C-alpha positions as CSV (number, residue, x, y, z in Angstrom):
1,M,-4.2,-15.9,10.5
2,K,-4.8,-16.4,6.7
3,L,-4.5,-13.1,4.6
4,I,-6.3,-14.5,1.8
5,N,-9.8,-12.6,1.3
6,S,-11.8,-14.2,-1.3
7,K,-14.0,-11.0,-0.7
8,N,-13.2,-7.5,-2.5
9,L,-13.2,-4.2,0.1
10,E,-15.2,-1.8,-0.9
11,S,-15.4,1.7,-0.6
12,K,-18.8,4.7,-2.0
13,R,-16.1,4.8,-4.6
14,L,-13.5,2.2,-5.1
15,I,-13.0,-1.6,-5.4
16,L,-10.3,-3.3,-4.0
17,R,-9.2,-6.9,-5.3
18,S,-6.2,-8.4,-5.0
19,T,-3.7,-7.9,-7.8
20,N,-3.2,-10.0,-10.5
21,M,-1.0,-11.1,-13.4
22,D,-3.8,-8.3,-14.6
23,D,-2.2,-5.8,-13.4
24,V,0.9,-5.5,-15.0
25,E,0.8,-2.8,-16.9
26,L,-1.0,-1.0,-14.0
27,V,2.0,-2.2,-12.4
28,Y,4.8,-1.2,-14.6
29,A,3.3,2.6,-14.9
30,L,3.0,3.2,-11.4
31,R,6.9,1.4,-10.8
32,S,8.1,3.1,-13.7
33,N,6.4,6.8,-12.7
34,A,9.1,9.1,-11.4
35,I,6.4,11.3,-9.8
36,V,4.8,8.0,-8.1
37,R,8.6,6.9,-7.4
38,K,10.4,10.5,-6.0
39,Y,10.1,9.6,-2.0
40,I,10.6,6.0,-2.7
41,M,15.3,5.1,-3.0
42,Q,14.5,1.7,-5.6
43,P,15.9,2.2,-9.5
44,L,12.4,2.5,-11.2
45,Y,11.5,-0.6,-13.6
46,K,12.4,-0.1,-17.7
47,T,10.3,-3.1,-18.6
48,Q,7.0,-4.5,-18.2
49,E,8.9,-7.7,-17.3
50,E,9.5,-6.0,-14.5
51,A,6.5,-5.6,-13.5
52,A,5.1,-9.1,-14.5
53,I,8.4,-10.6,-12.0
54,H,6.4,-8.4,-8.7
55,I,3.5,-8.8,-9.4
56,K,4.1,-13.0,-8.9
57,N,6.3,-12.2,-5.5
58,L,3.4,-10.0,-4.9
59,L,1.5,-13.8,-5.3
60,T,3.4,-16.2,-3.4
61,Y,3.5,-13.8,-0.8
62,L,0.0,-14.3,-0.6
63,K,0.3,-18.1,-1.0
64,E,2.9,-17.9,2.1
65,N,1.2,-15.3,4.4
66,K,3.4,-12.6,4.0
67,S,1.8,-9.6,2.3
68,I,-1.7,-9.3,0.6
69,S,-1.7,-6.2,-2.5
70,W,-4.5,-5.2,-3.6
71,T,-5.4,-3.0,-7.4
72,I,-7.4,-0.2,-6.5
73,I,-10.3,0.2,-8.8
74,N,-13.0,3.1,-9.3
75,K,-16.1,1.5,-9.5
76,K,-17.9,3.8,-11.7
77,T,-14.9,3.7,-14.6
78,N,-13.8,0.8,-13.7
79,Q,-9.9,2.1,-13.5
80,K,-7.0,1.0,-11.9
81,L,-5.9,4.2,-9.6
82,G,-3.1,2.8,-7.6
83,S,-2.1,-0.2,-5.2
84,I,-1.9,-0.7,-1.7
85,C,-0.8,-3.6,0.6
86,L,-0.3,-4.4,4.0
87,W,2.8,-6.3,4.3
88,N,6.2,-6.7,7.0
89,L,4.1,-8.9,9.2
90,S,5.8,-8.9,12.4
91,E,6.4,-12.7,14.4
92,D,3.7,-12.3,16.3
93,R,1.2,-10.5,13.3
94,K,-0.1,-7.9,15.1
95,T,1.8,-5.2,12.9
96,A,1.4,-5.1,9.9
97,E,3.5,-1.9,7.6
98,V,0.6,-0.4,5.1
99,G,2.0,0.2,0.9
100,Y,0.8,2.3,-1.6
101,D,0.7,4.4,-4.5
102,L,-1.4,6.2,-6.8
103,L,-0.6,7.3,-10.4
104,P,-0.2,11.1,-10.6
105,E,-3.5,11.7,-12.4
106,Y,-5.5,10.9,-9.0
107,F,-3.6,12.7,-6.8
108,K,-5.2,14.9,-3.9
109,K,-8.8,13.1,-4.7
110,G,-8.8,11.6,-1.9
111,Y,-9.6,7.9,-3.8
112,M,-6.2,7.3,-1.6
113,S,-7.9,7.7,1.9
114,E,-10.9,5.7,0.8
115,A,-8.4,3.5,0.1
116,L,-6.3,3.1,3.7
117,Q,-9.6,3.3,5.7
118,E,-10.8,-0.1,4.2
119,V,-7.1,-1.5,4.4
120,I,-6.7,-0.3,8.1
121,S,-10.4,-1.6,8.8
122,F,-9.3,-5.1,7.3
123,G,-5.9,-4.7,8.5
124,F,-7.4,-4.5,12.3
125,N,-10.5,-6.2,12.2
126,K,-9.5,-8.9,9.8
127,L,-6.3,-9.2,10.3
128,R,-7.3,-8.6,14.2
129,L,-3.7,-6.7,14.2
130,N,-2.5,-4.2,17.2
131,A,-1.1,-1.7,15.0
132,I,-0.3,-0.1,11.8
133,E,3.0,1.2,10.7
134,A,3.6,3.4,7.8
135,F,7.7,4.1,6.3
136,T,7.7,7.6,4.0
137,H,9.9,9.8,2.9
138,T,10.6,12.6,4.9
139,K,9.9,15.7,2.4
140,N,7.2,13.0,1.1
141,K,4.4,15.5,2.5
142,A,1.3,14.1,0.7
143,S,1.8,10.9,2.1
144,K,2.6,11.9,5.9
145,K,-0.5,14.5,5.9
146,L,-2.8,11.3,4.1
147,L,-1.2,9.1,7.6
148,L,-2.1,12.2,9.8
149,A,-5.6,12.4,7.9
150,N,-6.4,9.2,9.2
151,G,-5.0,9.4,13.0
152,F,-1.2,7.2,12.9
153,T,1.0,9.8,14.8
154,Q,4.9,9.2,13.9
155,D,6.8,8.0,16.3
156,S,9.5,9.9,16.1
157,K,11.9,7.8,18.6
158,R,11.9,5.3,15.7
159,K,14.2,5.7,12.9
160,D,14.6,3.8,9.3
161,L,18.4,2.8,9.9
162,D,17.7,0.9,6.1
163,F,16.1,4.5,4.9
164,P,17.4,7.5,7.0
165,K,15.6,10.2,5.1
166,N,12.8,8.0,6.3
167,I,10.9,8.9,9.1
168,I,7.6,6.3,10.5
169,F,3.8,7.2,11.7
170,T,1.6,3.9,13.1
171,L,-1.8,3.8,14.0
172,K,-3.2,1.6,17.0
173,K,-6.1,-0.3,17.6
């Protein structure tokens, strides 16, 4: 099944459209922000060129059917709020990992929950996934709350060997 989705995903307040080169400023703002990246064990971006390279990689992954990334946009204001993706697909294409980030000024407004619900629906109904996973830092209270509120359960038997401070959540169809 191709991941390419020519249509945007939409919710009451949001449009989720495929991330593209028009999103360099947003990706840079997200990936250079110490608050947004607090629990992500990767260096902060220092240049917009890093963001451009990241988006080029995302576009390649989309063409190769490896992942799909969306930019989260407020319908009323047309403001870009953050991003969300399905990636790390299993070989049998039955499981994917969700990743997300949001600019701090949009925290605690329900935007990410709304976006996540659309991506969950897309994953289960269009991609026919059996499960969606999320890896989050043990101290990331907001992410854990988001996942639990959207039906994910912590899988305490599994460990993230690359990042031992992460915990794994799963949502099954």
